C-alpha positions as CSV (number, residue, x, y, z in Angstrom):
1,X,-13.9,7.5,8.2
2,X,-11.2,6.2,10.6
3,X,-7.6,7.4,10.3
4,X,-4.6,5.0,10.3
5,X,-1.2,6.3,11.1
6,X,1.8,4.4,9.7
7,X,4.6,3.3,12.0
8,X,7.2,5.1,10.0
9,X,10.2,4.0,11.8
10,X,13.7,4.8,10.4
11,X,14.3,2.4,7.5
12,X,11.9,-0.1,9.1
13,X,13.9,-0.3,12.3
14,X,12.1,-1.9,15.3
15,X,13.7,0.4,17.9
16,X,11.3,3.3,17.3
17,X,8.1,1.3,17.0
18,X,7.0,1.3,20.7
19,X,7.3,5.1,21.1
20,X,5.5,5.7,17.8
21,X,2.6,3.4,18.7
22,X,2.2,4.9,22.1
23,X,2.1,8.4,20.6
24,X,-0.5,7.3,18.0
25,X,-2.7,5.9,20.7
26,X,-2.3,8.9,23.0
27,X,-3.0,11.3,20.1
28,X,-6.4,9.6,19.5
29,X,-5.8,7.9,16.2
30,X,-7.8,4.9,15.3
31,X,-5.2,2.5,14.1
32,X,-1.5,2.0,13.2
33,X,-0.1,0.2,10.2
34,X,3.1,-1.0,8.7
35,X,3.9,-2.0,5.1
36,X,6.2,-4.8,4.0
37,X,9.1,-2.9,2.5
38,X,12.3,-3.3,4.5
39,X,10.8,-5.4,7.3
40,X,8.0,-7.7,8.3
41,X,4.8,-5.9,9.4
42,X,4.0,-8.7,11.9
43,X,7.1,-7.8,13.9
44,X,6.3,-4.1,14.1
45,X,2.6,-4.7,14.9
46,X,3.5,-7.2,17.6
47,X,5.6,-4.5,19.3
48,X,2.8,-2.0,18.9
49,X,0.3,-4.4,20.4
50,X,2.4,-4.8,23.5
51,X,2.4,-1.1,24.3
52,X,-1.1,-0.1,23.4
53,X,-4.6,-1.2,24.4
54,X,-7.0,0.6,21.9
55,X,-5.6,1.3,18.5
56,X,-6.3,-1.2,15.7
57,X,-3.3,-2.9,13.9
58,X,-3.2,-3.1,10.1
59,X,-0.7,-4.9,7.9
60,X,-0.7,-2.7,4.8
61,X,0.4,-5.0,3.3
62,X,2.0,-8.3,4.1
63,X,3.1,-10.2,1.0
64,X,0.9,-13.3,0.9
65,X,2.7,-15.2,-1.8
66,X,6.1,-14.9,0.0
67,X,4.5,-17.2,2.7
68,X,2.2,-20.2,2.9
69,X,-1.3,-20.0,4.3
70,X,-0.2,-22.0,7.4
71,X,2.7,-19.6,8.1
72,X,0.5,-16.6,8.0
73,X,-2.3,-18.3,9.8
74,X,0.1,-18.9,12.7
75,X,1.3,-15.4,12.8
76,X,-2.1,-13.9,12.4
77,X,-3.6,-16.1,15.1
78,X,-0.8,-15.2,17.6
79,X,-1.0,-11.4,17.0
80,X,-4.8,-11.4,17.0
81,X,-4.9,-13.0,20.4
82,X,-2.0,-11.0,21.8
83,X,-3.6,-7.8,20.8
84,X,-7.0,-8.7,22.2
85,X,-8.6,-8.9,18.7
86,X,-7.3,-5.7,17.1
87,X,-5.6,-7.1,13.9
88,X,-6.7,-6.4,10.4
89,X,-4.6,-8.7,8.1
90,X,-4.1,-6.8,4.9
91,X,-2.6,-9.1,2.1
92,X,-1.1,-8.3,-1.2
93,X,0.1,-10.5,-4.0
94,X,3.2,-8.3,-5.1
95,X,4.2,-8.9,-8.7
96,X,5.9,-11.8,-10.4
97,X,9.5,-10.6,-10.4
98,X,9.5,-10.0,-6.7
99,X,7.9,-13.3,-5.8
100,X,10.1,-15.4,-8.0
101,X,13.4,-13.4,-7.8
102,X,13.3,-11.8,-4.4
103,X,11.4,-14.4,-2.3
104,X,12.2,-17.4,-4.5
105,X,8.6,-18.6,-4.3
106,X,6.2,-19.9,-7.0
107,X,4.1,-17.5,-9.0
108,X,1.0,-18.5,-11.1
109,X,-2.5,-17.4,-11.6
110,X,-2.4,-14.7,-8.9
111,X,-6.2,-14.1,-8.7
112,X,-7.3,-17.7,-8.1
113,X,-4.2,-18.3,-6.0
114,X,-5.1,-15.4,-3.7
115,X,-8.7,-16.5,-3.4
116,X,-7.4,-20.0,-2.4
117,X,-4.8,-18.5,0.0
118,X,-7.5,-16.7,1.9
119,X,-9.8,-19.8,2.0
120,X,-7.0,-22.0,3.2
121,X,-6.1,-19.6,6.0
122,X,-9.7,-19.4,7.1
123,X,-10.0,-23.2,7.0
124,X,-6.9,-23.5,9.3
125,X,-8.3,-20.9,11.7
126,X,-11.6,-22.8,11.8
127,X,-9.9,-26.1,12.5
128,X,-8.0,-24.6,15.4
129,X,-11.1,-22.9,16.8
130,X,-13.4,-25.8,16.6
131,X,-11.1,-28.9,16.7
132,X,-12.5,-30.1,13.4
133,X,-10.3,-32.1,11.1
134,X,-8.2,-29.9,8.8
135,X,-9.0,-31.0,5.3
136,X,-8.3,-28.2,2.8
137,X,-7.5,-29.4,-0.7
138,X,-7.0,-26.8,-3.5
139,X,-5.2,-26.3,-6.7
140,X,-2.4,-24.4,-5.1
141,X,-2.4,-25.3,-1.4
142,X,-3.2,-28.4,0.5
143,X,-3.5,-28.6,4.3
144,X,-4.6,-31.9,5.7
145,X,-2.4,-32.5,8.8
146,X,-3.1,-30.9,12.2
147,X,-2.3,-32.7,15.4
148,X,-3.1,-31.4,18.9
149,X,0.6,-30.6,19.5
150,X,0.5,-27.9,16.8
151,X,-2.9,-26.5,17.4
152,X,-2.7,-23.0,19.1
153,X,-5.4,-21.7,21.3
154,X,-8.0,-19.4,19.8
155,X,-8.8,-16.7,22.3
156,X,-10.3,-14.2,19.9
157,X,-12.4,-14.4,16.7
158,X,-10.2,-14.8,13.6
159,X,-8.8,-11.5,12.3
160,X,-10.5,-9.7,9.4
161,X,-8.7,-10.3,6.1
162,X,-8.3,-7.4,3.6
163,X,-6.9,-7.7,0.1
164,X,-4.9,-5.1,-1.9
165,X,-6.2,-4.9,-5.4
166,X,-5.9,-2.7,-8.6
167,X,-7.2,-4.9,-11.4
168,X,-10.9,-5.7,-11.7
169,X,-10.5,-9.5,-11.3
170,X,-8.5,-9.2,-8.0
171,X,-11.0,-6.5,-6.8
172,X,-13.8,-8.9,-7.5
173,X,-11.9,-11.5,-5.5
174,X,-11.6,-9.1,-2.6
175,X,-15.4,-8.7,-2.7
176,X,-16.0,-12.4,-2.8
177,X,-13.6,-13.8,-0.2
178,X,-12.3,-10.9,2.0
179,X,-13.7,-8.6,4.6
180,X,-12.6,-5.6,2.6
181,X,-10.1,-4.0,0.1
182,X,-7.0,-1.9,0.4
183,X,-7.0,0.6,-2.4
184,X,-3.6,0.9,-4.0
185,X,-2.1,4.4,-3.9
186,X,-1.9,4.2,-7.7
187,X,-5.7,4.7,-7.9
188,X,-7.5,7.8,-9.2
189,X,-10.9,8.9,-8.0
190,X,-12.3,8.1,-11.4
191,X,-10.8,4.6,-11.5
192,X,-12.1,4.0,-7.9
193,X,-15.7,5.0,-8.8
194,X,-15.9,3.5,-12.4
195,X,-13.8,0.3,-12.0
196,X,-13.0,-0.6,-8.4
197,X,-16.4,-0.1,-6.7
198,X,-18.4,-1.9,-9.3
199,X,-16.0,-4.8,-9.3
200,X,-16.1,-5.0,-5.5
201,X,-19.9,-5.0,-5.6
202,X,-19.9,-7.9,-8.2
203,X,-17.7,-9.9,-5.9
204,X,-20.0,-9.2,-2.9
205,X,-22.9,-10.6,-4.9
206,X,-21.2,-13.9,-5.6
207,X,-22.4,-17.0,-3.7
208,X,-20.7,-17.5,-0.4
209,X,-19.4,-13.9,-0.2
210,X,-19.5,-12.2,3.2
211,X,-22.8,-10.5,3.9
212,X,-21.7,-7.3,5.5
213,X,-20.5,-4.3,3.6
214,X,-16.8,-4.4,2.7
215,X,-14.2,-2.3,4.5
216,X,-12.6,0.2,2.0
217,X,-9.2,1.4,3.1
218,X,-7.9,4.4,1.0
219,X,-4.2,5.4,0.8
220,X,-3.9,8.1,-1.9
221,X,-0.8,10.2,-2.4
222,X,-0.4,13.5,-0.5
223,X,1.8,16.3,-1.7
224,X,2.1,18.8,1.1
225,X,4.4,21.0,3.2
226,X,4.5,24.2,5.2
227,X,6.8,26.1,2.8
228,X,7.2,26.3,-1.0
229,X,10.4,24.3,-0.7
230,X,8.8,21.5,1.3
231,X,5.8,21.3,-1.1
232,X,8.2,21.1,-4.1
233,X,10.2,18.3,-2.4
234,X,6.9,16.5,-1.6
235,X,5.7,16.8,-5.2
236,X,9.0,15.5,-6.5
237,X,8.8,12.4,-4.3
238,X,5.2,11.7,-5.3
239,X,6.0,12.2,-9.0
240,X,8.8,9.7,-8.7
241,X,6.6,7.1,-7.0
242,X,3.8,7.6,-9.6
243,X,6.3,7.0,-12.4
244,X,7.6,3.9,-10.7
245,X,4.1,2.4,-10.3
246,X,3.1,3.6,-13.8
247,X,6.0,1.5,-15.3
248,X,4.5,-1.7,-13.9
249,X,2.2,-3.6,-16.3
250,X,0.0,-4.8,-13.4
251,X,-1.2,-1.3,-12.7
252,X,-1.7,-0.4,-16.4
253,X,-5.5,-0.4,-16.3
254,X,-5.5,2.9,-14.4
255,X,-3.5,4.7,-17.0
256,X,-5.6,3.1,-19.8
257,X,-8.8,4.5,-18.3
258,X,-7.3,8.0,-18.5
259,X,-6.0,7.7,-22.0
260,X,-2.4,7.5,-20.8
261,X,-1.4,4.1,-22.3
262,X,1.5,5.7,-24.2
263,X,2.9,7.0,-20.9
264,X,2.7,3.5,-19.5
265,X,4.6,2.2,-22.5
266,X,7.4,4.8,-22.2
267,X,7.7,4.4,-18.4
268,X,8.0,0.6,-18.8
269,X,10.6,1.0,-21.5
270,X,12.7,3.5,-19.5
271,X,12.5,1.3,-16.3
272,X,14.3,-1.5,-18.2
273,X,17.2,0.6,-19.5
274,X,20.7,0.7,-18.0
275,X,20.6,4.5,-17.7
276,X,21.6,5.6,-14.2
277,X,19.3,8.6,-14.4
278,X,16.2,6.7,-15.6
279,X,14.2,7.3,-12.4
280,X,14.6,11.0,-12.7
281,X,13.7,10.9,-16.4
282,X,10.6,8.9,-15.6
283,X,9.5,11.3,-12.8
284,X,9.9,14.1,-15.3
285,X,7.1,12.6,-17.4
286,X,4.6,13.1,-14.6
287,X,3.2,16.6,-15.3
288,X,0.9,18.6,-13.1
289,X,-2.2,17.2,-14.6
290,X,-1.1,13.6,-14.0
291,X,0.1,14.4,-10.5
292,X,-3.4,15.9,-9.8
293,X,-5.1,12.6,-10.8
294,X,-3.2,10.6,-8.2
295,X,-2.4,13.0,-5.4
296,X,-4.0,15.8,-3.4
297,X,-1.9,18.9,-3.1
298,X,-1.5,21.9,-0.8
299,X,-0.8,22.9,2.8
300,X,-1.6,20.2,5.3
301,X,-5.1,21.5,6.1
302,X,-5.9,21.9,2.4
303,X,-4.6,18.4,1.6
304,X,-6.6,16.8,4.4
305,X,-9.9,18.5,3.2
306,X,-9.1,17.3,-0.4
307,X,-8.7,13.7,0.8
308,X,-12.1,13.8,2.4
309,X,-13.7,15.3,-0.7
310,X,-12.1,12.7,-2.9
311,X,-13.0,9.5,-1.1
312,X,-14.6,10.4,2.2
313,X,-18.0,9.1,1.1
314,X,-16.6,5.7,0.2
315,X,-13.6,4.9,2.5
316,X,-14.2,3.4,5.9
317,X,-10.6,4.0,6.8
318,X,-7.7,6.1,5.4
319,X,-4.1,5.2,6.0
320,X,-1.7,8.1,5.6
321,X,0.6,7.6,2.6
322,X,4.1,8.6,3.7
323,X,5.7,9.0,0.2
324,X,5.1,12.8,0.1
325,X,4.8,13.2,3.9
326,X,8.4,12.3,5.0
327,X,8.5,13.0,8.7
328,X,6.5,11.4,11.6
329,X,5.7,14.8,12.8
330,X,4.1,15.9,9.5
331,X,2.3,12.6,9.2
332,X,0.7,13.0,12.6
333,X,-0.3,16.6,11.7
334,X,-1.9,15.5,8.4
335,X,-3.6,12.6,10.2
336,X,-5.1,14.8,12.9
337,X,-6.3,17.3,10.3
338,X,-7.8,14.5,8.3
339,X,-9.6,13.1,11.3
340,X,-11.1,16.5,12.1
341,X,-12.1,17.1,8.5
342,X,-13.8,13.6,8.3
343,X,-15.8,14.4,11.5
344,X,-17.1,17.6,10.0
């Protein structure tokens, strides 16, 4: 299992990225990643590519539906070539309110739309690489114009494409059209083994699916620290994030599997209230048992060993989840311990 270190720059600032990427490579980590929260991952990974030569580069994730297949094909092609073929393009759909109200982009039928997005992007890359006529016609995207002026060079193979998925249908789609899956942090071990892996396998058996085994990138929550105070603060941050995800209907199947449907209802109800303290109230509903379903807990070495025990037989890569690991120094420590534990 390879270990991916997030480029956890301050509030997504670009200024720290170069130094963090250099440190990650010099420390022996396998890859660096950035998530689309306060900035665009392509920007951060382009900086990282320019100051490193070995580490892989992972978008974890970039919001597909905030862009067109052509837009992301251009960015992915440029970064793949600039990095010497080190890009893994992790895509996510986000949820309807963000796509429509934050990005002002269309939302409909996310599962078939995502499958078509990936197919359209691959068709564009193929046209650029071979010179073949671009003629992609789908239900959501149409790309039929590509003149020589706008065709970039293709110096490296197309980047691998990974899909973030929680529900069974999107997971099947990842198996059918993508090179692998990014497991959402709001995934328990039981849900991974009973729902995710079977759905991924069904997708891989579909006609036209990639033949090689899918990449599986895990990113579960970590509650850790060197002191009781640090551990308590880490647990509080993770409880808050679990409650936020639990309030989202798209992630409801995970709670349903564990008999926690009523919790999902209450979290969703609270999230829609005008109460200024609702996020604290919601976090208070995540008891120790629920925390243990979603997160590993303990000192850094204990947490690292628990991560390997939980998904080390399945995950091909693990990207450090920074919610409960707030500082770059602690993230590097946990990542190094995880790397050593995985080797053993």
